N, C-alpha and C positions, 0 to 999 in steps of 0.2 A: 331409827325411824327418821330423824332429822336429816340424816345424810341422804336417805332415799328421796325425801321430799325435795331437797335441794337439787338432786340429780334430775328428778322428773320435771321440776319447774324449768330447768335449763333446757331439757329435751323438748318440752312443750313449746317453748319460745321459738325453737328452730323449725318446728313442723310446718310444712307447706303441703297441702293437698292439691293435686293437679287433675283436671278433667278436661275432656275435649268433646267436641261435637262437629257436625258438618264435615265428616270424613277427616277429622283432625285439624281442620283449618281454624276453628275457634277453640281457644284454650282459656280456661279459668283457673286461677290459683287462689286458694283460701288458706287462712291460718288455722291453728288448732281449734279455735272457737267456731270455725266455719265462716268467718267474715271474709268477704271478697277483698283480695289484696292486689290482684292484677287481672286484666282481661285483654287477651290478644285477639284482634280481629284482622282479617285480611283487608287490603285496600278496597277490594270489590265486594265487601260484605253486603252492600245494598242489593246485590243480585238476589238475595234470599227474600227480599221484600218482607211480607208479613210473617214469614217463618223465622226471621232473624231473632226475634225476642224469645221464641221457644227454644231455639238452638243455644242461645246464651244461658237460658235457664237449665237446659240439659247439661251443658258443660259445667255449670256451677254445681248442680246436684252431684255430678260425678266427682268433682273436686271435693265436695263435702264428704262423700262416702270414703274417698281416699284418705282424707284428713282424719276421719273418725277411726279408720283402721289403724292408722299410725298412732293416734292418741291411745287407743286400746293397748297397743304393743308397748308404748312408752310408759304407760302407767301400771303395767303388769307387776313390776317389783313391789308396788304398793298394794294393788288390789289382790295380789296373791298372798299377802301377809295375813296370817290367821287372826291377828288382833284386829286388823281392819275389816276382815270378813265378818267377824263376830259383831263388831260395832255396826256395820251396815245392816246385818240381819236384825239386830235389835231395833234399829231405826225403821226398817220396813215393817216389822211387827207392830211397832208403836203407831205407825201412820196408816196401816192397812185399812182400818175402819173408815178412813176419810175417802177411800176410793169408791166405796159403795154409797149411793145416795140413800137418804132416809126413806123409809116406806111411807108413801103419802096416804096410805089407807089407815095407818096406825095413829091413834089419838096421842097427843103429847101428854106426858104426866104433869102433875102440878109442879113438881120440882123442875122439869124441863122448861115449862112456861115461865116460872120464876127466874130461872137462870137466863133465859132469853131476854126477859124484861130488864134484869139487872145489867146485862151486857149492853143493851140499847141505851139505858140511862147513863151508864158509865161512859159510853162512846160520845153521847151528846154533851155530857159535862166536860169532856176533854176537848171536843171540837167546837163547843159553843152552841148556844141555842139561837136560832134565827127567828126574828119577829116579822118577817116579810109576809104581807097578806096579799 
């Protein structure tokens, strides 16, 4: 597992996603995280006027998609590992309930009210109480 992680970390550091717009005259390059690393514009880029910003965004979005595809491929040795799959499934099951908002029509139980109060007072005790009026 450690060897896989080391290999993947190295591969991720080398990933560059490339995207273009304006018939290939604008090119954006992003890293594995999708951070813009280079932007190539022609000398006469001003000719696009108000459309230039959108073309840059289009090239960057294409570069991000390219990088994401490369990241998926580079991480496959780890994500295909059954131990990792089982762990990810357990995490999804644990946090699935957070995706659905609470039912606003349901009354809170006394225990839920008490837990919310306790959490509030604990947070205030940690952050400090303000006496600004």
